[in-house]
C-alpha positions in Angstrom: 36.7 17.4 1.2 34.4 17.3 -1.9 34.1 21.1 -1.9 37.9 21.5 -1.7 38.4 18.9 -4.4 35.9 20.6 -6.7 37.7 24.0 -6.1 41.1 22.4 -6.9 39.9 20.8 -10.1 38.2 24.0 -11.3 41.2 26.3 -10.5 42.3 27.8 -13.8 45.9 28.2 -12.6 46.3 24.4 -12.0 47.1 21.8 -14.6 44.2 19.5 -15.6 41.6 22.0 -14.6 38.2 22.3 -16.3 34.5 22.7 -15.7 33.5 20.8 -12.6 30.1 19.5 -11.6 29.7 19.1 -7.8 26.7 16.9 -7.1 25.1 16.9 -3.6 22.6 14.4 -2.3 19.9 17.0 -1.6 18.6 20.4 -2.6 19.3 22.1 0.8 22.9 21.2 0.7 23.5 22.4 -2.8 21.9 25.7 -2.0 24.0 26.0 1.2 27.2 25.3 -0.7 26.4 27.8 -3.4 25.6 30.5 -0.8 28.9 30.0 1.2 31.2 29.6 -1.7 29.7 31.3 -4.7 32.8 33.5 -5.4 35.3 30.9 -4.3 34.3 28.1 -6.6 35.6 29.0 -10.0 34.4 26.8 -12.9 32.3 24.8 -10.5 28.5 24.2 -10.9 26.8 22.9 -7.8 23.6 20.9 -8.2 21.7 18.2 -6.3 21.5 14.8 -8.0 17.9 14.9 -9.0 18.2 18.3 -10.6 21.2 17.1 -12.6 19.4 13.9 -13.6 16.2 15.6 -14.7 18.1 18.3 -16.6 20.3 15.8 -18.4 17.3 13.6 -19.3 15.4 16.6 -20.5 18.3 17.7 -22.6 18.4 14.2 -24.2 14.5 14.5 -24.6 14.1 11.4 -22.4 11.8 13.0 -19.9 8.9 15.5 -20.0 7.0 17.4 -17.4 5.1 15.1 -15.0 6.9 11.9 -16.1 8.0 11.0 -12.6 5.3 9.4 -10.3 5.0 10.9 -6.8 6.1 8.7 -3.9 2.7 8.3 -2.3 1.1 7.3 -5.6 4.0 4.9 -6.2 3.3 3.3 -2.8 -0.4 2.9 -3.7 0.4 1.2 -7.0 2.9 -1.2 -5.3 0.2 -2.0 -2.8 -2.3 -2.8 -5.6 0.5 -4.9 -7.3 1.1 -6.9 -4.1 -2.6 -7.6 -3.8 -2.9 -8.5 -7.4 0.0 -11.0 -7.2 -1.1 -12.3 -3.8 -4.4 -13.4 -5.3 -2.6 -15.7 -7.7 -1.0 -17.7 -4.8 -2.1 -19.7 -1.9 -2.1 -17.7 1.4 1.4 -17.2 2.6 3.1 -15.1 5.4 5.4 -13.6 2.7 2.5 -11.4 1.6 2.1 -10.0 5.1 5.3 -8.1 4.9 5.0 -4.4 5.0 4.4 -2.4 1.8 7.7 -0.7 2.7 9.5 -4.0 2.2 8.1 -4.4 -1.3 8.7 -0.7 -2.1 12.3 -1.1 -1.0 12.9 -4.3 -3.0 11.3 -2.8 -6.2 13.5 0.3 -5.7 16.6 -1.8 -5.1 16.0 -3.6 -8.4 15.6 -0.2 -10.2 18.6 1.4 -8.6 20.8 -1.5 -9.6 19.7 -1.3 -13.2 18.3 -4.9 -13.1 16.1 -5.3 -16.1 15.4 -9.0 -16.3 14.3 -11.8 -14.0 17.4 -14.0 -14.7 19.7 -11.3 -13.5 17.6 -10.7 -10.4 17.6 -14.4 -9.6 21.4 -14.5 -9.9 22.5 -11.3 -8.3 24.2 -11.4 -4.9 22.3 -9.2 -2.5 25.1 -7.7 -0.5 24.0 -5.6 2.5 20.4 -6.6 2.2 20.1 -8.9 5.2 18.9 -12.5 4.4 18.7 -13.0 0.7 15.3 -13.9 -0.8 15.3 -17.4 -2.3 14.4 -17.9 -5.9 10.7 -18.4 -5.6 10.2 -15.3 -3.4 12.3 -13.3 -5.9 9.9 -14.5 -8.7 7.0 -13.1 -6.6 8.8 -9.8 -6.1 9.5 -9.7 -9.9 5.8 -10.3 -10.6 4.9 -7.4 -8.2 7.5 -5.2 -9.9 6.1 -6.1 -13.4 2.5 -5.3 -12.3 3.6 -2.0 -10.7 5.5 -0.9 -13.9 2.4 -1.7 -16.0 0.1 0.3 -13.7 2.6 3.2 -13.7 2.9 3.2 -17.5 -0.9 3.0 -17.8 -1.2 6.2 -15.7 1.3 8.0 -18.0 4.4 7.9 -15.8 7.7 6.9 -17.3 9.8 6.9 -14.1 9.9 6.9 -10.4 12.8 8.3 -8.4 14.4 4.9 -8.1 14.9 4.3 -11.8 16.1 7.7 -12.7 19.8 6.8 -11.9 19.9 3.8 -14.2 18.2 5.8 -16.9 20.8 8.5 -16.7 23.6 5.9 -16.7 22.2 4.2 -19.9 21.7 7.6 -21.6 25.3 8.7 -20.7 26.7 5.4 -22.1 24.9 6.0 -25.4 25.7 9.7 -25.6 28.7 10.5 -27.8 28.4 14.3 -27.6 31.1 16.5 -26.1 30.8 16.5 -22.3 29.9 19.7 -20.5 32.1 19.0 -17.5 35.7 17.7 -17.3 35.3 16.6 -13.7 32.4 15.4 -11.6 32.7 15.3 -7.8 29.8 13.6 -5.9 29.1 14.2 -2.2 27.5 11.3 -0.4 25.3 11.3 2.6 27.4 9.8 5.3 24.4 8.4 7.0 23.2 6.5 3.9 24.0 2.8 3.5 25.7 1.7 0.4 23.5 -0.3 -1.9 25.1 -3.0 -3.9 
């Protein structure tokens, strides 16, 4: 449906047409779509999301080479942050949760553009299972703060989870003419919606 919609919006013979950006959720899919429809998609550019995001941030001079931390290094920094924060509390089973839990929660905060503790304490966590009560959220926020400091100290400005909110903020502040009249985004049907 997304491919057909992009083709329709880019068709120069139809009203309201214009340049279209068709965004996919991964590199393989964008390459596949380009290979099967190269001559059929007129006025349509096909890119995967991270290519678009990096390109736009680079254009706005908000990202440089090697500004994004690699996932395994991110995981290590979050583990160090958990240990650091854990040492400031009495022993508690909360800290025995997997590093994956803390990675996921720090990522969820970033993906939702939450930039202060008060907002995090108040936000409804739809689709996230049992919500964390306030004092556990404060612990997660402290872990996030420690992780971000460590990341910055190592010279990384971003991880893959905060790229989206950075692009959104940059687009909101960008008053320049838009390159595309229409944007069509494909979603991975297997992914869960994060709210």
